[in-house]
C-alpha positions as CSV (number, residue, x, y, z in Angstrom):
1,M,25.4,5.5,9.8
2,V,27.1,2.1,9.7
3,N,30.6,2.2,8.2
4,D,29.9,5.6,6.6
5,Q,27.5,3.8,4.3
6,R,25.4,6.5,2.6
7,L,22.3,5.0,1.1
8,K,20.1,6.3,-1.6
9,I,16.5,5.4,-0.4
10,I,13.3,5.7,-2.4
11,F,10.0,6.0,-0.5
12,L,6.7,5.1,-2.1
13,A,3.4,5.5,-0.2
14,V,-0.2,4.5,-1.0
15,D,-2.6,7.5,-1.4
16,G,-3.6,8.4,2.1
17,V,-2.6,11.0,4.7
18,G,-1.8,8.3,7.3
19,H,0.5,6.5,4.9
20,V,2.2,9.7,3.8
21,N,2.8,10.9,7.4
22,A,4.3,7.5,8.5
23,C,6.8,7.6,5.6
24,V,7.8,11.1,6.4
25,G,8.2,10.2,10.1
26,L,10.8,7.5,9.2
27,A,12.4,9.4,6.3
28,Q,13.3,12.4,8.6
29,P,15.8,10.6,10.8
30,L,17.2,8.7,7.9
31,K,17.9,12.0,6.1
32,K,19.5,13.4,9.3
33,R,21.8,10.5,9.4
34,G,23.1,11.5,6.0
35,H,21.1,9.3,3.7
36,D,19.8,10.5,0.3
37,V,16.0,10.3,0.4
38,I,13.7,10.6,-2.6
39,F,9.9,10.4,-2.5
40,L,7.9,9.1,-5.5
41,T,4.4,10.4,-5.6
42,N,1.5,11.3,-7.9
43,E,-0.5,14.5,-8.4
44,F,-2.8,13.8,-5.4
45,F,0.1,14.5,-3.0
46,A,2.5,16.4,-5.2
47,G,4.2,19.1,-3.2
48,T,3.6,17.4,0.2
49,Y,7.1,15.9,0.6
50,E,8.8,19.0,-0.7
51,K,7.3,20.9,2.3
52,Y,9.4,18.6,4.5
53,G,12.6,19.3,2.5
54,F,12.6,16.1,0.5
55,K,13.2,15.6,-3.2
56,E,10.0,14.5,-5.0
57,I,9.5,12.7,-8.3
58,V,5.9,13.1,-9.5
59,M,4.6,10.3,-11.6
60,K,1.8,11.1,-14.0
61,I,-0.9,8.5,-13.4
62,A,-3.8,8.3,-15.8
63,R,-6.3,7.1,-13.2
64,V,-5.3,9.8,-10.7
65,K,-5.7,12.5,-13.4
66,E,-9.2,11.1,-14.2
67,I,-10.3,11.3,-10.6
68,M,-8.9,14.8,-10.1
69,E,-10.9,16.0,-13.1
70,K,-14.2,15.0,-11.4
71,N,-16.3,17.9,-10.1
72,G,-15.5,18.6,-6.5
73,N,-12.1,17.0,-6.5
74,E,-10.1,20.2,-6.7
75,K,-6.6,20.0,-5.3
76,S,-6.3,22.3,-2.2
77,D,-3.6,23.5,0.1
78,E,-6.3,23.5,2.9
79,H,-6.4,19.7,2.9
80,P,-4.6,17.1,0.7
81,C,-7.6,14.8,0.6
82,K,-9.8,17.3,-1.3
83,A,-8.4,16.0,-4.6
84,M,-9.9,12.6,-3.7
85,S,-13.3,13.8,-2.3
86,S,-15.4,11.6,-4.6
87,I,-13.6,8.5,-3.3
88,W,-14.0,9.2,0.4
89,K,-17.6,10.3,0.1
90,K,-18.4,6.9,-1.4
91,F,-17.2,5.3,1.8
92,R,-20.3,6.7,3.4
93,E,-22.6,5.5,0.6
94,D,-21.1,2.0,0.7
95,G,-21.5,1.7,4.4
96,A,-17.9,1.8,5.5
97,L,-18.7,4.9,7.5
98,S,-21.5,3.4,9.6
99,G,-22.2,1.7,12.8
100,K,-22.2,-1.8,11.3
101,P,-20.0,-4.4,13.0
102,S,-16.6,-5.1,11.5
103,I,-17.6,-8.4,10.0
104,E,-20.4,-6.7,7.9
105,K,-17.8,-4.3,6.4
106,L,-15.5,-7.0,5.0
107,N,-17.4,-7.2,1.7
108,I,-17.2,-3.5,1.3
109,F,-13.5,-3.8,0.8
110,K,-13.7,-6.8,-1.5
111,I,-11.2,-6.6,-4.4
112,G,-12.9,-6.1,-7.7
113,G,-16.0,-4.8,-6.1
114,D,-17.4,-1.2,-6.1
115,N,-14.9,0.2,-3.6
116,E,-13.1,2.8,-5.6
117,A,-10.2,3.2,-3.1
118,M,-9.4,-0.5,-3.2
119,N,-9.6,-0.7,-7.0
120,L,-7.4,2.4,-7.2
121,M,-4.6,0.6,-5.4
122,F,-4.4,-2.0,-8.2
123,E,-5.0,0.5,-11.0
124,S,-2.3,2.9,-9.7
125,V,0.3,0.1,-9.6
126,K,-0.4,-0.7,-13.3
127,D,0.1,2.9,-14.2
128,Q,3.1,3.2,-11.9
129,H,5.0,0.3,-13.2
130,P,6.6,1.7,-16.4
131,H,7.5,4.9,-14.5
132,L,9.1,2.9,-11.8
133,V,11.2,0.8,-14.2
134,D,12.6,4.0,-15.6
135,I,13.1,5.7,-12.2
136,I,14.9,2.8,-10.7
137,E,17.2,2.5,-13.7
138,K,18.0,6.2,-13.6
139,E,18.3,6.7,-9.8
140,K,19.8,3.4,-8.9
141,P,18.6,3.3,-5.3
142,D,20.2,1.1,-2.7
143,L,16.8,0.5,-0.9
144,I,13.1,1.0,-1.6
145,I,10.8,1.6,1.3
146,M,7.2,1.0,0.4
147,D,4.0,1.6,2.3
148,Q,1.5,0.1,-0.1
149,F,-0.1,-3.3,-0.2
150,V,0.1,-4.0,-4.0
151,V,3.8,-4.4,-4.9
152,P,4.9,-3.3,-8.3
153,P,6.4,-6.4,-10.0
154,C,9.6,-4.6,-10.9
155,I,10.2,-4.2,-7.2
156,L,8.8,-7.6,-6.1
157,F,11.0,-9.5,-8.6
158,G,13.8,-6.9,-8.9
159,K,17.3,-6.9,-7.5
160,I,17.0,-3.9,-5.3
161,P,16.4,-4.7,-1.6
162,W,13.0,-3.3,-0.5
163,A,11.2,-2.9,2.8
164,F,7.5,-2.9,3.7
165,L,6.7,0.0,5.9
166,C,3.5,-1.1,7.8
167,S,1.8,2.2,8.8
168,P,-1.5,0.5,9.9
169,C,-1.9,-1.6,13.0
170,P,0.7,-4.4,12.8
171,R,-1.8,-7.2,13.4
172,M,-1.5,-8.0,9.7
173,L,2.2,-9.0,10.3
174,Y,1.3,-11.7,12.7
175,E,0.4,-15.0,11.1
176,T,-1.1,-16.9,14.0
177,P,-4.4,-18.4,15.2
178,D,-3.6,-17.2,18.7
179,L,-4.7,-13.6,18.0
180,P,-8.2,-12.3,17.0
181,P,-8.7,-12.0,13.3
182,R,-7.1,-8.9,11.7
183,S,-9.5,-5.9,11.4
184,S,-12.1,-7.7,13.6
185,G,-11.5,-5.8,16.8
186,Y,-12.6,-8.9,18.7
187,P,-11.5,-9.5,22.3
188,S,-8.3,-11.6,22.7
189,D,-9.8,-13.5,25.6
190,D,-13.1,-14.6,23.9
191,R,-12.9,-16.6,20.7
192,T,-16.6,-16.1,19.9
193,G,-16.9,-15.3,16.2
194,W,-13.2,-15.8,15.3
195,D,-13.8,-18.7,12.9
196,E,-16.6,-17.0,11.0
197,F,-14.6,-13.8,10.6
198,E,-11.5,-15.6,9.5
199,K,-13.4,-17.5,6.8
200,M,-14.7,-14.3,5.4
201,E,-11.4,-12.5,5.7
202,E,-9.6,-15.4,3.9
203,A,-11.9,-15.0,0.9
204,S,-10.9,-11.3,0.8
205,T,-7.2,-12.3,1.0
206,V,-7.6,-14.7,-1.9
207,G,-9.0,-11.9,-4.0
208,F,-6.1,-9.6,-3.0
209,I,-3.5,-12.2,-4.0
210,D,-5.4,-12.9,-7.3
211,G,-5.3,-9.1,-8.1
212,Q,-1.5,-9.0,-7.4
213,N,-0.9,-12.0,-9.7
214,Q,-2.9,-10.5,-12.5
215,I,-0.6,-7.5,-12.4
216,N,2.4,-9.8,-12.3
217,K,1.2,-11.6,-15.4
218,E,0.4,-8.4,-17.2
219,F,4.0,-7.3,-17.0
220,G,5.5,-10.7,-17.8
221,Y,6.3,-11.8,-14.2
222,S,5.4,-15.1,-12.5
223,E,2.6,-15.6,-10.0
224,T,3.3,-15.6,-6.3
225,S,2.3,-18.2,-3.8
226,G,-0.9,-17.9,-1.7
227,K,0.3,-15.3,0.8
228,F,0.6,-11.5,1.1
229,T,3.4,-10.3,-1.1
230,F,3.8,-7.0,0.6
231,I,5.7,-8.8,3.5
232,S,9.3,-8.2,2.4
233,P,11.9,-10.9,2.6
234,Y,14.5,-8.2,3.4
235,M,12.9,-6.1,6.2
236,N,9.6,-4.9,7.5
237,I,9.2,-1.8,9.6
238,Y,6.2,-1.0,11.7
239,G,5.1,1.6,14.2
240,Y,3.5,0.4,17.5
241,P,4.5,0.9,21.1
242,E,5.8,-2.2,22.9
243,E,3.0,-1.7,25.5
244,L,0.4,-2.4,22.8
245,D,2.4,-4.8,20.5
246,Y,1.3,-8.3,19.9
247,S,4.7,-9.6,20.7
248,D,3.4,-10.6,24.2
249,T,1.6,-13.4,22.3
250,V,3.7,-14.1,19.2
251,T,7.3,-13.2,18.2
252,L,8.1,-11.8,14.8
253,P,11.2,-12.7,12.7
254,D,14.4,-10.7,13.2
255,N,13.9,-8.8,9.9
256,H,10.9,-7.0,11.5
257,I,11.8,-3.5,12.9
258,R,9.6,-1.9,15.4
259,V,9.4,1.8,16.3
260,D,7.1,3.2,19.0
261,A,5.6,5.7,16.6
262,F,6.7,7.2,13.3
263,C,5.6,10.6,14.7
264,R,6.8,13.1,12.0
265,E,8.4,16.4,13.0
266,A,6.0,19.2,12.1
267,N,7.5,21.7,9.6
268,E,5.5,24.7,10.8
269,L,5.1,26.6,14.0
270,F,1.7,26.4,15.8
271,E,-0.1,28.4,18.4
272,L,-3.8,28.3,19.4
273,P,-5.7,31.5,18.5
274,E,-5.8,34.1,21.2
275,E,-9.6,34.2,21.2
276,F,-9.7,30.4,22.0
277,K,-6.9,30.5,24.5
278,A,-8.8,33.2,26.4
279,K,-11.7,30.7,26.9
280,I,-9.4,28.1,28.6
281,K,-9.5,28.8,32.3
282,P,-7.2,27.3,35.0
283,G,-8.2,23.8,35.7
284,D,-10.0,23.3,32.3
285,K,-9.2,20.1,30.4
286,L,-8.3,20.4,26.7
287,I,-9.3,17.5,24.4
288,Y,-8.4,16.9,20.8
289,L,-10.9,15.2,18.4
290,S,-9.8,13.7,15.1
291,M,-11.9,11.2,13.2
292,G,-9.3,11.0,10.4
293,S,-9.3,12.5,6.9
294,I,-11.9,10.0,5.8
295,G,-14.2,9.9,8.8
296,C,-14.6,13.7,8.6
297,Y,-16.4,13.3,5.3
298,D,-19.4,11.9,7.3
299,I,-20.9,15.3,8.1
300,D,-23.8,13.8,10.1
301,L,-21.3,12.0,12.3
302,M,-19.2,15.2,12.9
303,K,-22.4,17.1,13.7
304,K,-23.4,14.4,16.2
305,L,-20.0,14.6,17.9
306,V,-20.0,18.4,18.0
307,K,-23.5,18.4,19.5
308,E,-22.5,15.9,22.3
309,L,-19.3,17.6,23.2
310,S,-20.9,21.1,23.2
311,K,-22.5,20.0,26.5
312,S,-19.2,19.3,28.1
313,P,-17.4,21.7,30.4
314,H,-14.2,20.9,28.7
315,K,-12.6,22.7,25.7
316,F,-12.0,21.0,22.4
317,I,-9.6,21.2,19.4
318,I,-11.4,19.7,16.4
319,S,-9.6,18.4,13.2
320,M,-12.6,19.3,10.9
321,G,-11.4,17.6,7.8
322,P,-11.9,18.5,4.1
323,A,-15.6,19.2,4.5
324,S,-15.0,21.8,7.2
325,D,-17.3,24.3,5.5
326,Q,-20.3,22.1,5.9
327,Y,-20.7,22.2,9.7
328,Q,-20.2,24.6,12.6
329,L,-18.3,24.2,15.9
330,A,-19.7,25.0,19.3
331,D,-18.5,27.8,21.6
332,N,-16.2,25.5,23.6
333,M,-14.4,24.4,20.5
334,W,-11.9,25.6,17.9
335,G,-10.7,23.8,14.8
336,K,-9.6,23.9,11.2
337,A,-9.7,21.6,8.2
338,F,-6.2,20.4,8.6
339,L,-4.1,20.7,11.8
340,P,-0.5,19.9,12.7
341,Q,-1.3,17.0,14.9
342,T,2.1,16.4,16.4
343,N,2.2,20.1,17.6
344,I,-1.2,19.8,19.2
345,L,-0.9,16.5,21.1
346,P,1.5,17.9,23.7
347,L,-1.0,20.6,24.5
348,V,-4.0,18.4,25.3
349,D,-5.1,16.2,28.1
350,M,-7.0,13.5,26.1
351,V,-7.6,12.5,22.5
352,I,-10.8,11.2,20.9
353,T,-9.9,9.4,17.7
354,H,-11.1,7.1,15.0
355,G,-8.2,4.8,15.8
356,G,-5.9,5.4,12.8
357,N,-2.5,4.0,13.6
358,N,-0.7,7.3,13.4
359,T,-3.1,9.1,15.8
360,V,-3.1,6.2,18.2
361,T,0.7,5.8,18.3
362,E,1.4,9.5,18.4
363,T,-1.1,10.1,21.2
364,F,0.5,7.2,23.0
365,S,4.0,8.6,22.6
366,F,2.9,11.9,24.3
367,G,1.4,9.9,27.2
368,K,-2.2,10.9,26.7
369,P,-5.3,8.7,27.3
370,M,-7.7,8.2,24.4
371,I,-11.3,7.2,23.5
372,V,-11.2,5.2,20.2
373,M,-14.3,5.3,18.0
374,P,-13.3,3.0,15.1
375,L,-14.8,3.3,11.6
376,F,-13.3,0.4,9.6
377,G,-10.3,-1.8,9.0
378,D,-7.4,-1.8,11.5
379,Q,-9.0,0.9,13.6
380,Y,-11.1,-1.9,15.3
381,D,-7.9,-3.7,16.3
382,N,-6.4,-0.5,17.7
383,A,-9.6,0.3,19.6
384,Q,-9.6,-3.1,21.2
385,R,-5.9,-3.0,22.1
386,I,-6.3,0.4,23.8
387,L,-9.2,-1.0,25.8
388,E,-7.7,-4.3,26.8
389,K,-4.3,-2.8,27.8
390,G,-5.9,-0.1,29.9
391,Y,-4.9,3.1,28.1
392,G,-8.4,4.4,27.4
393,S,-11.8,3.3,26.2
394,R,-13.7,2.2,23.1
395,M,-17.1,3.4,21.7
396,N,-19.2,3.0,18.6
397,P,-19.3,6.5,17.2
398,Y,-22.7,6.0,15.6
399,Y,-24.6,4.4,18.5
400,F,-23.6,6.2,21.7
401,K,-26.5,7.7,23.6
402,D,-26.8,11.3,24.7
403,G,-24.4,12.0,27.5
404,E,-22.5,8.7,27.1
405,L,-19.4,10.1,25.5
406,N,-19.1,13.0,28.0
407,K,-19.6,10.5,30.9
408,T,-16.8,8.3,29.4
409,I,-14.5,11.4,29.2
410,D,-15.0,12.2,32.8
411,E,-14.5,8.6,33.9
412,I,-11.1,8.5,32.2
413,F,-10.1,11.8,33.8
414,S,-11.0,10.4,37.2
415,N,-9.2,7.1,36.7
416,E,-5.7,7.6,38.1
417,Q,-4.6,4.2,37.0
418,I,-5.2,5.0,33.3
419,Q,-3.6,8.4,33.7
420,Q,-0.5,7.0,35.3
421,R,-0.2,4.1,32.8
422,C,-0.3,6.6,29.9
423,R,2.3,8.9,31.6
424,K,4.7,6.1,32.1
425,A,4.4,4.9,28.5
426,G,5.0,8.4,27.2
427,E,8.1,8.7,29.5
428,R,9.5,5.4,28.3
429,I,9.0,6.3,24.7
430,A,10.8,9.6,25.2
431,R,13.8,7.7,26.5
432,A,13.7,4.8,24.0
433,N,14.8,6.7,20.9
434,S,13.2,3.9,18.8
435,K,13.4,5.7,15.5
436,E,17.2,6.1,15.8
437,K,17.5,2.5,16.7
438,A,15.4,1.5,13.7
439,C,17.6,3.5,11.4
440,E,20.7,1.7,12.9
441,K,19.0,-1.7,12.3
442,I,18.1,-0.7,8.7
443,E,21.8,0.3,8.1
444,S,23.0,-2.9,9.7
445,I,20.7,-5.1,7.5
446,M,21.8,-3.2,4.4
447,A,25.5,-3.6,5.3
448,K,25.0,-7.4,5.6
449,L,23.0,-7.5,2.4
450,K,25.8,-5.6,0.5
451,I,28.4,-8.1,1.8
452,S,26.3,-11.1,0.8
453,M,25.6,-9.6,-2.7
454,N,29.3,-9.0,-3.3
455,K,30.2,-12.6,-2.6
């Protein structure tokens, strides 16, 4: 740490496995460097951070309790998302989990609409706010690191420095007309449809800012200008390999800190079952399939993927998700509801993924090619980036024809350029030590802030 500066750091993540894992991935090296790390959470994820050795403060949120009391939303050690089952199942009903193009899904995530997950972001912040005021007063943190898009006003207008941890694709950090619209997944070399998408996306942004300002006013704070308030004036931390980053087109300000991947260290040992290992013969390829904790709620989609991959000569590890009891795997597969992904990735030869940012960056850091099958949001941008930069392929998970996915798998395995590109990226990331460098930059910024505040 810089000048023996021991910091007390509070982490706060939005309710989602990807957000939680990214925060843990950054908190681990900060703790190793001697900093005091505390996680604030609610009953959805209570106990999650303690498993990694962190102190937790559990906030009692009325809306969270109401959701957990719904039938079928029982909290389970098998998968953390089971407590939110009703929310994720509605993604399928609303059309978020469908083969519709990205532009047709924008209204599904409209603020103030019927999307329970989006509304929960705002409702939770309202419930959080009085708890946060008390916790900040009691704990007196030096820094708050937040992976959520609605900023509690006591943090936004408070005196404690805070950082935005951007766990999704960092396209949202780049304010420029020179890149495809965020969450569009459009090609960078073809501006067809950019204007139409940007107009629709702008309307969504206005709704988001209005929602933030309503919370500000409710707690006696002023309104903010017409821009995303989750971009911190102090520092913004994001996970994306330099090979994929948009810095080849636009440069971010100096207070933006990039890591190649947040890539948490697993806190459990892992071995494949002996029965499945016996099926893997010399020369066999092993492939990991993960459609994310939300995508796995689409049982029809998971059954379609299993049926297609059952015809492959390769072997598969399947992250089955919270609804694992509702479908069966084929003989060339093994899986569980929840798997220690960072332990599995070194074992496999390829990854098929929905394109969540953690899975993409973690796969990348282990030098593995991937097929990205995006479902919604930033996953489209990740899919297009992997395709354009030559680290794998992109497919619509709902509309591929029989044999098409297996053909794409074999094409990637036979493409030595893709294989070599991925290996080189993994080797560079192993040498780069980007998380340690990010911690050093956080410490440096905090040291400068302390000097300026004491003047």
